[in-house]
C-alpha positions in Angstrom: 0.0 0.0 0.0 2.8 2.4 0.8 4.3 2.0 -2.7 1.0 2.9 -4.3 0.9 6.0 -2.1 4.4 7.0 -3.2 3.3 6.4 -6.8 0.3 8.7 -6.4 2.3 11.4 -4.7 4.9 11.2 -7.4 2.3 11.5 -10.1 0.7 14.6 -8.4 4.1 16.3 -8.1 4.8 15.5 -11.8 1.5 16.9 -13.0 1.6 20.0 -10.7 5.2 20.8 -11.6 4.7 20.4 -15.4 1.4 22.4 -15.4 3.1 25.2 -13.3 6.1 25.3 -15.5 4.0 25.5 -18.7 1.9 28.2 -17.2 5.0 30.2 -16.1 6.6 29.8 -19.6 3.4 31.1 -21.2 3.0 34.0 -18.8 6.1 35.0 -16.9 4.2 36.9 -14.2 1.8 34.0 -13.3 3.7 31.9 -10.8 0.7 29.9 -9.7 1.3 28.0 -6.5 4.7 29.4 -6.0 3.7 33.1 -6.1 4.7 33.4 -2.4 8.3 32.4 -3.1 10.7 35.3 -3.6 13.2 35.3 -6.4 11.2 35.7 -9.5 11.0 33.8 -12.8 14.2 31.8 -12.5 13.6 30.5 -9.0 10.0 29.7 -9.8 10.9 27.8 -12.9 13.7 25.9 -11.1 11.3 24.9 -8.4 8.7 23.6 -10.9 11.5 21.7 -12.7 12.6 20.2 -9.4 9.0 19.1 -8.7 8.8 17.5 -12.2 12.0 15.5 -11.7 11.1 14.5 -8.1 7.7 13.4 -9.2 9.0 11.4 -12.1 11.5 9.7 -9.8 9.0 8.9 -7.1 6.4 7.7 -9.5 8.9 5.4 -11.3 10.2 4.0 -8.0 6.7 3.5 -6.6 5.5 1.8 -9.8 8.5 -0.5 -9.8 8.1 -1.5 -6.2 4.3 -2.0 -6.6 4.9 -4.4 -9.5 7.5 -6.3 -7.6 5.1 -6.7 -4.6 2.4 -8.0 -7.0 0.0 -5.1 -6.7 0.5 -3.8 -10.2 -1.0 -6.7 -12.1 
């Protein structure tokens, strides 16, 4: 069950990071969830990119472990 939870959290991070980065690239002043974070465009984009990478890694790891435990069939 914990591997499925990690998979879901990873997928949420991946989606929120990708959506935020695309929105930020389309409109440089619309930071979305990270509007509270000081630093401007470069910092916001780096945080969204980090969320995408972390989400992809978590989702991949959770998927692999869930399949190994027999829950992904």
